[in-house]
N, C-alpha and C positions, 0 to 999 in steps of 0.2 A: 404426580399422585403418592399418596400414601397407601400404604398397605393394610388392610383389613383381615389378618388372618387369625386375631386370637391373641398374637403376640404383644406387648406396649411396645410403643417407639423405645423405651429406656430397656426393656429387653431383649429387641430386636439386635439394639446398640453392642450390648452384651454378647449376643450370641455371634455376631460378625466379629466382635474382636478378637475370639478366640478362636473362630473360625480363620482369619487373619495368621493366626500363630501356627495353627494346623498347616495352612497352606504354607506359611516361610521354610515349616519343618519338612515337608514333602518338596519342596522346593532342593532346600539344604541337601537331603540324603539323595533325592536326583542327580545333583552334581559330583557328589562324591561318589556315589555307585556309576557313573560312567566315566568320570577318573579312575577309578581302580578298572573298570572294564577295559580303558584305554592303556595301562599300566600293568599288567596282571602279567607273569610272567611263572616262570617253574614248570613243575611235573603233568600239572593240572590245569596248565594254559589255556586251553580250547574248550574245557568243559567249563572252568570258572569263567572265561570270558563269554561262553552263551549265557552262562547262570545270571551272570551281572547285566548282560542286556536284557535277559528277559523280566528281571527286577527293574531295572527301571524304565522299562516301559509299563509294567503296572504304575509306578512311581509318575509317570507321566499323566497316565488317564486320570489316576488321584489327583492331582494338580489342576486338572481341569474341571474336574467337579467338584473340588471344593473351589475352587473361583465363582462357578455356575449358583453355590448355592450362595454365596456371598451375595450375588447378584439377585438372587429369587427371592433375599431377606431385604432388600431393596438401600443395597450400599454399593458403592465402588471398589473395586478388586483393587488392590498393590500389585502394584506390578514392577521393581526395580529391584533391582541383584540390593541393593545398599536398604531398600524396605524388607525385603527378604530378611538378608545378616541380621539387621535390629532387631527382629518380632521372632527368631530363632530363639528354640532352646539348646537345639544342638551346634556342634560347636565344629567348625570348620578345619583343617591343618593346612594350612598353604608353603608349599616348600618342601613339603613333606612326603617321601613316594611309599609306603608300607609295604613291607613284605609281605606274601601271600597270606600267612599268618594273622598279620597284626590289619588286612584288610577286611579276613574274616570276620575277626573278631570284633571289630572297630564297625560294621555294618551290623553284625548281631546285636552288640550295647547298644544303637542307635534304635533297633526296629524297636529290640528291649522297652530302652523310652518312653516311644511312643507310644505303644500299646499302655503304660504305668498313667501317664498322662491322658490318654483317649479314656480309661476307667476316671479318672477323675473328673473330666468334661462331661462325660452323660448324666451325671446326677447337675448337675450345674443347669444342662441343656433341659432335662424335664423338670427339676421341683423348684429350680431356680428363674429359669425363662420362659419356661412352659411352652418349651420348643420342642417336641416330642419327635419333629421331622430331622434335626439336624441331631437328635440322640440319636434314631435310628441308623441314621447316614455316617454317624461316627463308629457307631458297631460296626457297621459292614467295613470300614476302614481297620480296625482295631482288626479284624479278622483278618483279613489281609497284609496286615502287619504281625498278626502273630504266622501265619502261612510263611513269610517268607524269614521269618527268623526262626521258624522249627527248619525250615532247609539248608539254611546255613549253619544252625544248633548240628545238624549232622556230619559237617567236617570238621568240627572239634574233636581232638583225639587222647 
């Protein structure tokens, strides 16, 4: 059954394509945050261990919400690591184990990158695709990433 929600099939495809990139980025950042959670050491070990856990739990919820948004718009959701890596604009660092300082810097850079990308996507959803629901949804994600970035930024000296 096709959707009749005021968005053309072409624009639904465009929206879900952007959402697949967002989903892939959320998954990449989730995996990276978990890796850092598992490998953190140093003076602030427990504090950062818990901080990273709090953040990957937020990302885990985001992942599910983005996947459900894609489904709400009538598309199947990608779900393999290969697909996530192919669609992600964030980069991984396999076999690299960053220092505490570099973990914080990398996560901050990733959150800030996503905030910038979301700002670019919002007008595409609104003006290009007539998809105000996705624009509003992504605005909420943007705010969550701004907050996580703010917390990470507070650790910079």
